[in-house]
N, CA and C atoms as a LAMMPS dump frame, in Angstrom:
ITEM: TIMESTEP
0
ITEM: NUMBER OF ATOMS
459
ITEM: BOX BOUNDS ff ff ff
-5.0000000000000000e+02 5.0000000000000000e+02
-5.0000000000000000e+02 5.0000000000000000e+02
-5.0000000000000000e+02 5.0000000000000000e+02
ITEM: ATOMS id mol type element x y z
1 1 1 N 0.674 -0.982 -0.209
2 1 2 C 0.242 0.196 0.226
3 1 3 C 0.768 1.334 -0.08
4 2 1 N 1.9 1 0.746
5 2 2 C 2.786 2.198 0.533
6 2 3 C 3.379 2.721 -0.792
7 3 1 N 3.33 1.905 -1.672
8 3 2 C 3.53 1.854 -3.082
9 3 3 C 2.655 2.798 -3.43
10 4 1 N 1.345 2.313 -3.576
11 4 2 C 0.271 2.747 -3.885
12 4 3 C -0.114 4.064 -3.422
13 5 1 N 0.033 4.468 -2.073
14 5 2 C 0.005 5.681 -1.334
15 5 3 C 0.89 6.512 -2.302
16 6 1 N 2.486 6.319 -2.547
17 6 2 C 3.229 7.194 -2.759
18 6 3 C 2.705 7.803 -4.424
19 7 1 N 2.179 6.334 -5.084
20 7 2 C 2.214 6.663 -6.163
21 7 3 C 1.03 8.025 -6.341
22 8 1 N 0.254 7.537 -5.744
23 8 2 C -1.167 8.35 -5.557
24 8 3 C -0.55 10.32 -5.491
25 9 1 N 0.206 10.17 -4.182
26 9 2 C 1.051 11.695 -3.948
27 9 3 C 2.041 12.127 -5.397
28 10 1 N 2.286 11.154 -5.816
29 10 2 C 3.207 11.426 -7.21
30 10 3 C 2.532 12.192 -8.021
31 11 1 N 1.064 11.515 -8.328
32 11 2 C 0.007 11.595 -8.995
33 11 3 C -0.289 13.056 -9.073
34 12 1 N -0.617 13.225 -7.775
35 12 2 C -1.302 14.263 -7.515
36 12 3 C -0.443 15.6 -7.292
37 13 1 N 1.252 15.555 -7.188
38 13 2 C 1.784 16.565 -7.197
39 13 3 C 2.193 16.381 -8.566
40 14 1 N 2.102 16.137 -9.437
41 14 2 C 2.141 16.276 -10.942
42 14 3 C 1.062 16.678 -11.765
43 15 1 N 0.253 16.006 -11.375
44 15 2 C -0.854 17.118 -11.34
45 15 3 C -1.116 18.761 -10.893
46 16 1 N -0.793 18.841 -10.016
47 16 2 C -0.795 20.165 -9.48
48 16 3 C 0.573 20.985 -9.755
49 17 1 N 1.365 20.586 -10.443
50 17 2 C 2.266 20.467 -11.128
51 17 3 C 2.056 20.956 -12.354
52 18 1 N 1.418 20.432 -13.01
53 18 2 C 1.039 20.465 -14.166
54 18 3 C -0.221 21.825 -14.208
55 19 1 N -1.087 21.871 -13.46
56 19 2 C -1.774 22.51 -13.27
57 19 3 C -1.909 23.949 -12.916
58 20 1 N -0.329 24.004 -11.89
59 20 2 C 0.357 25.183 -11.535
60 20 3 C 0.919 26.058 -12.894
61 21 1 N 1.875 25.009 -14.005
62 21 2 C 2.437 25.371 -15.16
63 21 3 C 1.14 26.519 -16.137
64 22 1 N 0.408 25.039 -16.191
65 22 2 C -0.529 25.651 -16.982
66 22 3 C -1.491 27.422 -16.426
67 23 1 N -1.691 27.163 -14.962
68 23 2 C -1.935 28.708 -14.804
69 23 3 C -1.207 29.595 -15.011
70 24 1 N -0.022 29.117 -14.684
71 24 2 C 1.222 30.197 -14.762
72 24 3 C 1.563 30.615 -16.089
73 25 1 N 1.301 29.86 -16.743
74 25 2 C 1.846 30.215 -18.643
75 25 3 C 0.559 30.856 -18.999
76 26 1 N -0.721 30.592 -18.545
77 26 2 C -2.227 30.997 -19.187
78 26 3 C -2.154 32.976 -18.383
79 27 1 N -1.268 33.03 -17.054
80 27 2 C -1.516 34.449 -16.381
81 27 3 C -0.452 35.216 -17.646
82 28 1 N 0.729 34.429 -17.843
83 28 2 C 2.244 34.995 -18.06
84 28 3 C 1.29 35.205 -19.814
85 29 1 N 0.79 34.326 -20.217
86 29 2 C -0.04 34.504 -22.012
87 29 3 C -0.722 35.722 -21.876
88 30 1 N -1.633 36.07 -20.738
89 30 2 C -2.776 37.065 -20.969
90 30 3 C -1.73 38.625 -20.676
91 31 1 N -0.657 38.116 -20.047
92 31 2 C -0.112 39.645 -19.416
93 31 3 C 0.835 40.002 -20.878
94 32 1 N 1.131 39.043 -21.304
95 32 2 C 1.514 38.954 -22.757
96 32 3 C 0.899 40.149 -23.698
97 33 1 N -0.468 39.081 -24.064
98 33 2 C -1.59 39.987 -24.688
99 33 3 C -1.625 41.374 -24.253
100 34 1 N -2.203 41.711 -22.94
101 34 2 C -2.121 42.598 -22.553
102 34 3 C -1.3 43.753 -23.412
103 35 1 N 0.18 43.584 -22.986
104 35 2 C 0.942 44.195 -23.164
105 35 3 C 1.214 44.81 -24.656
106 36 1 N 0.906 43.541 -25.298
107 36 2 C 1.023 44.014 -26.976
108 36 3 C -0.059 44.683 -27.019
109 37 1 N -1.453 44.856 -26.349
110 37 2 C -2.442 45.801 -26.681
111 37 3 C -1.603 46.85 -26.83
112 38 1 N -1.556 47.222 -25.586
113 38 2 C -0.925 48.48 -24.902
114 38 3 C 0.141 49.267 -25.641
115 39 1 N 1.029 48.432 -26.526
116 39 2 C 2.277 48.925 -27.259
117 39 3 C 1.677 49.182 -28.5
118 40 1 N 0.482 48.218 -29.175
119 40 2 C 0.247 48.422 -30.345
120 40 3 C -0.47 50.097 -30.121
121 41 1 N -1.646 49.87 -29.438
122 41 2 C -1.963 51.241 -28.849
123 41 3 C -1.227 52.875 -28.853
124 42 1 N 0.501 52.287 -28.033
125 42 2 C 1.18 53.463 -28.22
126 42 3 C 1.651 53.567 -29.619
127 43 1 N 2.048 52.551 -30.514
128 43 2 C 2.744 52.561 -31.772
129 43 3 C 1.36 53.412 -32.494
130 44 1 N 0.001 53.033 -32.419
131 44 2 C -0.831 54.33 -33.203
132 44 3 C -0.462 55.451 -32.884
133 45 1 N -0.791 55.792 -31.323
134 45 2 C -0.183 57.041 -31.101
135 45 3 C 0.504 57.812 -31.47
136 46 1 N 1.785 57.724 -31.469
137 46 2 C 3.232 57.134 -31.717
138 46 3 C 3.379 57.837 -33.665
139 47 1 N 2.516 57.069 -34.068
140 47 2 C 2.56 57.059 -35.755
141 47 3 C 1.746 58.555 -36.13
142 48 1 N 0.458 58.751 -35.335
143 48 2 C -0.048 60.229 -35.209
144 48 3 C 0.351 61.108 -35.139
145 49 1 N 1.313 61.023 -33.552
146 49 2 C 2.6 62.345 -33.386
147 49 3 C 3.259 62.25 -34.785
148 50 1 N 3.89 61.109 -35.131
149 50 2 C 5.193 61.487 -36.502
150 50 3 C 4.253 62.211 -37.444
151 51 1 N 3.06 61.824 -37.634
152 51 2 C 2.395 62.613 -39.148
153 51 3 C 2.099 63.638 -38.822
154 52 1 N 1.866 64.185 -37.701
155 52 2 C 1.241 65.589 -37.031
156 52 3 C 2.963 66.521 -36.837
157 53 1 N 4.005 65.456 -36.407
158 53 2 C 5.105 66.364 -37.038
159 53 3 C 5.706 66.814 -37.951
160 54 1 N 5.176 65.428 -38.997
161 54 2 C 5.88 66.142 -40.334
162 54 3 C 4.996 67.19 -41.228
163 55 1 N 3.618 67.095 -40.701
164 55 2 C 3.238 68.718 -41.202
165 55 3 C 3.309 69.497 -40.565
166 56 1 N 3.882 69.765 -39.615
167 56 2 C 4.219 70.927 -39.14
168 56 3 C 5.722 71.272 -39.604
169 57 1 N 6.811 70.465 -39.945
170 57 2 C 7.709 70.425 -40.311
171 57 3 C 7.679 71.456 -41.839
172 58 1 N 6.729 70.261 -42.76
173 58 2 C 6.595 70.572 -44.018
174 58 3 C 6.102 72.214 -44.176
175 59 1 N 5.071 72.476 -43.148
176 59 2 C 4.499 74.04 -43.061
177 59 3 C 5.867 75.053 -43.02
178 60 1 N 6.932 74.504 -41.871
179 60 2 C 7.93 75.353 -41.3
180 60 3 C 8.597 75.689 -42.752
181 61 1 N 9.057 74.435 -43.436
182 61 2 C 9.944 74.713 -44.539
183 61 3 C 9.078 75.693 -45.974
184 62 1 N 7.708 75.609 -46.011
185 62 2 C 6.709 76.184 -46.781
186 62 3 C 7.396 77.618 -46.447
187 63 1 N 7.136 77.787 -45.15
188 63 2 C 7.293 79.466 -44.775
189 63 3 C 8.582 80.162 -44.758
190 64 1 N 9.907 79.184 -44.65
191 64 2 C 10.918 79.718 -44.699
192 64 3 C 11.434 79.815 -46.097
193 65 1 N 10.674 79.277 -47.26
194 65 2 C 10.76 78.949 -48.62
195 65 3 C 10.151 80.685 -49.438
196 66 1 N 9.201 80.879 -48.43
197 66 2 C 8.474 82.067 -48.719
198 66 3 C 8.894 83.267 -48.222
199 67 1 N 9.787 82.804 -46.341
200 67 2 C 11.092 84.088 -46.219
201 67 3 C 12.277 84.321 -47.263
202 68 1 N 12.455 83.068 -47.918
203 68 2 C 13.478 83.344 -48.68
204 68 3 C 13.074 84.32 -50.35
205 69 1 N 12.056 83.893 -50.401
206 69 2 C 11.367 84.775 -51.491
207 69 3 C 11.273 86.06 -51.057
208 70 1 N 10.49 86.319 -50.244
209 70 2 C 11.024 87.493 -49.532
210 70 3 C 11.612 88.531 -49.489
211 71 1 N 12.824 87.365 -48.949
212 71 2 C 14.076 88.093 -48.8
213 71 3 C 15.044 88.407 -50.192
214 72 1 N 14.299 87.765 -51.03
215 72 2 C 15.04 87.895 -52.537
216 72 3 C 14.175 89.449 -53.233
217 73 1 N 13.137 89.415 -53.171
218 73 2 C 12.195 90.581 -53.095
219 73 3 C 12.638 92.077 -53.14
220 74 1 N 13.021 91.316 -51.764
221 74 2 C 13.629 92.848 -50.806
222 74 3 C 14.937 93.283 -51.226
223 75 1 N 15.688 92.375 -51.246
224 75 2 C 17.094 93.114 -51.705
225 75 3 C 17.074 93.327 -53.237
226 76 1 N 15.995 92.681 -54.133
227 76 2 C 16.12 93.08 -55.458
228 76 3 C 15.66 94.489 -55.359
229 77 1 N 15.005 94.786 -54.597
230 77 2 C 14.117 96.122 -54.056
231 77 3 C 15.049 97.165 -53.986
232 78 1 N 16.092 96.719 -52.786
233 78 2 C 17.005 97.908 -52.227
234 78 3 C 18.381 98.002 -53.121
235 79 1 N 18.149 96.761 -53.652
236 79 2 C 19.199 97.084 -55
237 79 3 C 18.709 98.345 -56.341
238 80 1 N 17.411 97.927 -56.44
239 80 2 C 16.894 98.821 -57.481
240 80 3 C 17.147 100.617 -56.874
241 81 1 N 16.327 100.669 -55.723
242 81 2 C 16.344 101.669 -54.97
243 81 3 C 17.899 102.511 -54.706
244 82 1 N 18.793 101.868 -54.354
245 82 2 C 20.18 101.92 -54.417
246 82 3 C 20.998 102.758 -56.072
247 83 1 N 20.228 101.679 -56.963
248 83 2 C 20.641 102.168 -58.106
249 83 3 C 20.045 103.687 -58.541
250 84 1 N 18.432 103.759 -58.219
251 84 2 C 17.962 105.064 -58.541
252 84 3 C 18.34 106.186 -57.533
253 85 1 N 18.788 105.499 -56.227
254 85 2 C 19.281 106.882 -55.575
255 85 3 C 21.053 107.294 -56.21
256 86 1 N 21.459 106.434 -56.646
257 86 2 C 22.87 106.554 -57.445
258 86 3 C 22.406 107.291 -58.429
259 87 1 N 21.37 107.203 -59.182
260 87 2 C 20.87 108.205 -60.695
261 87 3 C 21.068 109.174 -60.199
262 88 1 N 19.992 109.477 -58.877
263 88 2 C 19.307 110.66 -58.711
264 88 3 C 20.711 111.712 -58.185
265 89 1 N 21.696 111.185 -57.506
266 89 2 C 22.709 111.688 -56.92
267 89 3 C 23.881 112.327 -58.249
268 90 1 N 24.12 111.309 -59.366
269 90 2 C 24.709 111.765 -60.568
270 90 3 C 23.754 112.645 -61.254
271 91 1 N 22.467 112.787 -61.092
272 91 2 C 21.476 114.002 -61.804
273 91 3 C 22.03 115.435 -60.845
274 92 1 N 21.804 115.344 -59.72
275 92 2 C 21.555 116.416 -58.783
276 92 3 C 23.202 116.76 -58.829
277 93 1 N 24.222 116.455 -58.952
278 93 2 C 25.604 116.424 -59.174
279 93 3 C 25.483 117.42 -60.761
280 94 1 N 24.948 116.918 -61.47
281 94 2 C 25.091 117.688 -62.898
282 94 3 C 24.577 118.93 -62.857
283 95 1 N 23.015 118.994 -62.158
284 95 2 C 22.25 120.093 -62.221
285 95 3 C 23.134 121.242 -61.052
286 96 1 N 24.1 120.624 -59.998
287 96 2 C 24.644 121.837 -59.371
288 96 3 C 26.023 122.463 -60.172
289 97 1 N 26.695 121.494 -60.843
290 97 2 C 27.746 121.981 -61.966
291 97 3 C 27.386 122.788 -62.827
292 98 1 N 25.781 122.419 -63.721
293 98 2 C 25.324 123.613 -64.891
294 98 3 C 25.159 124.997 -63.829
295 99 1 N 24.199 124.602 -62.997
296 99 2 C 24.23 125.749 -61.953
297 99 3 C 25.856 126.455 -61.578
298 100 1 N 26.506 126.051 -61.362
299 100 2 C 27.307 126.609 -60.905
300 100 3 C 28.094 127.317 -61.858
301 101 1 N 27.922 127.17 -63.039
302 101 2 C 28.153 127.6 -64.2
303 101 3 C 28.075 128.762 -64.762
304 102 1 N 26.749 129.303 -64.31
305 102 2 C 25.785 129.864 -64.63
306 102 3 C 25.263 130.918 -63.499
307 103 1 N 25.494 132.079 -63.842
308 103 2 C 25.096 133.221 -63.061
309 103 3 C 23.573 133.446 -63.368
310 104 1 N 22.24 133.121 -62.804
311 104 2 C 21.052 133.386 -62.617
312 104 3 C 20.771 134.477 -62.526
313 105 1 N 21.305 134.808 -61.472
314 105 2 C 20.467 136.848 -61.441
315 105 3 C 21.208 137.713 -62.217
316 106 1 N 22.427 137.436 -62.756
317 106 2 C 22.889 138.224 -63.965
318 106 3 C 21.866 138.212 -64.906
319 107 1 N 21.874 136.57 -65.182
320 107 2 C 20.88 136.388 -66.714
321 107 3 C 19.664 136.904 -66.208
322 108 1 N 18.918 137.121 -65.204
323 108 2 C 17.691 137.515 -64.857
324 108 3 C 17.219 138.866 -65.057
325 109 1 N 18.573 139.647 -64.116
326 109 2 C 18.452 141.126 -64.875
327 109 3 C 18.569 141.424 -66.206
328 110 1 N 19.367 140.684 -67.001
329 110 2 C 19.452 141.237 -68.326
330 110 3 C 18.271 140.844 -69.473
331 111 1 N 17.821 139.677 -68.484
332 111 2 C 16.562 138.764 -69.78
333 111 3 C 15.638 138.185 -68.93
334 112 1 N 14.881 138.984 -68.328
335 112 2 C 13.624 138.916 -66.779
336 112 3 C 12.723 137.561 -67.469
337 113 1 N 12.273 138.154 -68.386
338 113 2 C 11.274 136.997 -69.103
339 113 3 C 11.708 135.478 -69.534
340 114 1 N 12.833 135.395 -70.087
341 114 2 C 13.403 134.303 -70.102
342 114 3 C 13.559 133.462 -68.691
343 115 1 N 13.747 134.054 -67.826
344 115 2 C 14.275 133.162 -66.52
345 115 3 C 13.429 133.284 -65.868
346 116 1 N 12.03 134.074 -65.694
347 116 2 C 11.142 133.693 -65.353
348 116 3 C 10.182 133.106 -65.468
349 117 1 N 9.925 133.195 -66.891
350 117 2 C 9.109 131.737 -67.43
351 117 3 C 9.857 130.426 -67.09
352 118 1 N 10.953 129.926 -66.927
353 118 2 C 11.884 129.115 -66.92
354 118 3 C 11.794 128.583 -65.357
355 119 1 N 11.543 129.823 -64.376
356 119 2 C 11.363 129.359 -63.095
357 119 3 C 9.802 128.993 -62.62
358 120 1 N 9.097 129.791 -63.077
359 120 2 C 7.429 129.501 -63.24
360 120 3 C 6.954 128.163 -63.725
361 121 1 N 7.756 127.768 -64.94
362 121 2 C 7.585 126.178 -65.48
363 121 3 C 7.958 125.251 -64.56
364 122 1 N 9.436 125.355 -64.162
365 122 2 C 9.838 124.454 -62.948
366 122 3 C 9.115 124.316 -61.743
367 123 1 N 8.621 125.652 -61.081
368 123 2 C 7.708 125.404 -59.969
369 123 3 C 6.744 124.931 -60.386
370 124 1 N 5.754 125.028 -61.537
371 124 2 C 4.627 124.22 -61.673
372 124 3 C 4.969 122.581 -61.714
373 125 1 N 5.797 122.608 -62.613
374 125 2 C 6.139 120.683 -62.825
375 125 3 C 6.732 120.252 -61.303
376 126 1 N 7.431 120.893 -60.741
377 126 2 C 7.621 120.217 -59.259
378 126 3 C 6.495 120.03 -58.496
379 127 1 N 5.359 120.991 -58.494
380 127 2 C 4.11 121.169 -57.781
381 127 3 C 3.609 119.923 -58.196
382 128 1 N 3.042 119.79 -59.831
383 128 2 C 2.714 118.575 -60.342
384 128 3 C 3.031 117.116 -59.393
385 129 1 N 4.878 117.27 -60.109
386 129 2 C 5.151 115.852 -59.186
387 129 3 C 4.761 115.564 -57.973
388 130 1 N 5.024 116.669 -57.038
389 130 2 C 4.566 116.736 -55.588
390 130 3 C 2.839 116.156 -55.194
391 131 1 N 2.396 116.709 -56.286
392 131 2 C 0.863 116.543 -56.287
393 131 3 C 0.754 114.479 -56.591
394 132 1 N 1.585 114.531 -57.911
395 132 2 C 1.679 113.253 -58.205
396 132 3 C 1.818 112.064 -56.781
397 133 1 N 2.954 112.202 -56.218
398 133 2 C 3.591 111.349 -55.206
399 133 3 C 2.83 111.399 -54.28
400 134 1 N 2.034 112.107 -54.186
401 134 2 C 1.227 112.33 -52.71
402 134 3 C -0.194 111.576 -52.719
403 135 1 N -0.087 111.499 -54.325
404 135 2 C -1.644 111.337 -54.667
405 135 3 C -2.755 112.118 -54.714
406 136 1 N -2.372 113.46 -54.354
407 136 2 C -3.423 114.486 -53.639
408 136 3 C -4.019 115.192 -55.561
409 137 1 N -5.16 115.884 -55.437
410 137 2 C -5.925 116.069 -56.999
411 137 3 C -5.558 117.649 -57.181
412 138 1 N -5.437 117.938 -58.308
413 138 2 C -4.408 118.784 -58.765
414 138 3 C -5.759 119.595 -58.917
415 139 1 N -5.342 121.016 -59.276
416 139 2 C -6.189 122.188 -58.534
417 139 3 C -6.867 122.542 -59.856
418 140 1 N -6.569 121.805 -61.101
419 140 2 C -6.862 122.064 -62.456
420 140 3 C -7.87 120.741 -62.622
421 141 1 N -8.19 119.785 -61.628
422 141 2 C -9.41 119.009 -61.874
423 141 3 C -8.564 118.067 -62.375
424 142 1 N -7.528 117.326 -61.927
425 142 2 C -6.79 116.464 -62.002
426 142 3 C -5.72 116.047 -63.086
427 143 1 N -5.524 117.294 -64.087
428 143 2 C -4.993 117.061 -64.808
429 143 3 C -3.657 116.998 -64.926
430 144 1 N -3.506 118.053 -63.788
431 144 2 C -1.987 118.379 -63.555
432 144 3 C -1.004 117.41 -63.283
433 145 1 N -1.462 116.389 -62.782
434 145 2 C -0.701 115.295 -62.284
435 145 3 C -0.494 114.501 -63.421
436 146 1 N -1.233 114.309 -64.075
437 146 2 C -1.071 113.142 -65.624
438 146 3 C 0.015 114.315 -66.044
439 147 1 N -0.152 115.498 -66.435
440 147 2 C 1.095 116.192 -67.021
441 147 3 C 2.424 116.4 -66.287
442 148 1 N 2.15 115.995 -65.284
443 148 2 C 3.537 115.604 -64.157
444 148 3 C 4.277 114.87 -65.1
445 149 1 N 3.806 113.741 -65.419
446 149 2 C 4.432 112.465 -65.814
447 149 3 C 5.234 112.826 -66.939
448 150 1 N 4.636 113.521 -67.736
449 150 2 C 5.022 114.325 -68.975
450 150 3 C 6.096 115.504 -68.916
451 151 1 N 6.56 115.853 -67.843
452 151 2 C 7.233 117.223 -67.781
453 151 3 C 8.285 116.267 -67.226
454 152 1 N 8.549 115.205 -66.489
455 152 2 C 9.791 114.873 -65.822
456 152 3 C 11.01 114.759 -66.64
457 153 1 N 11.899 115.33 -66.386
458 153 2 C 13.126 114.868 -66.892
459 153 3 C 13.717 113.828 -67.521
């Protein structure tokens, strides 16, 4: 009987061990399935984050491209302005040179009609250019500003 009792205890021990192994394996498997579900959710969240960040990066690149093109346009405008300023300076020096060679006071005393007409025409032209640059309406109904464009040297 001893042999039979021992066999029964060994059988029970093996049964308990197998049951414990199965229970622990199931518990481990359930934990793995739960971890897999959590990791799958995290992967989906991270993929959404990556796509959102890619969209932001694309928007930043487009902004940088717009800034670059605006900087190029501004550099071109500055270059044009500098050229115009140089030309205006050269024209100013040319006019100063011409005026320094001529004594307008003496000429006005000798030929007052000639100088008076030129001074008046120049004053009218300057006022028309001023009206045109400030977009003001001309005293003669708007025709002075149009004439100023033709009067430009």
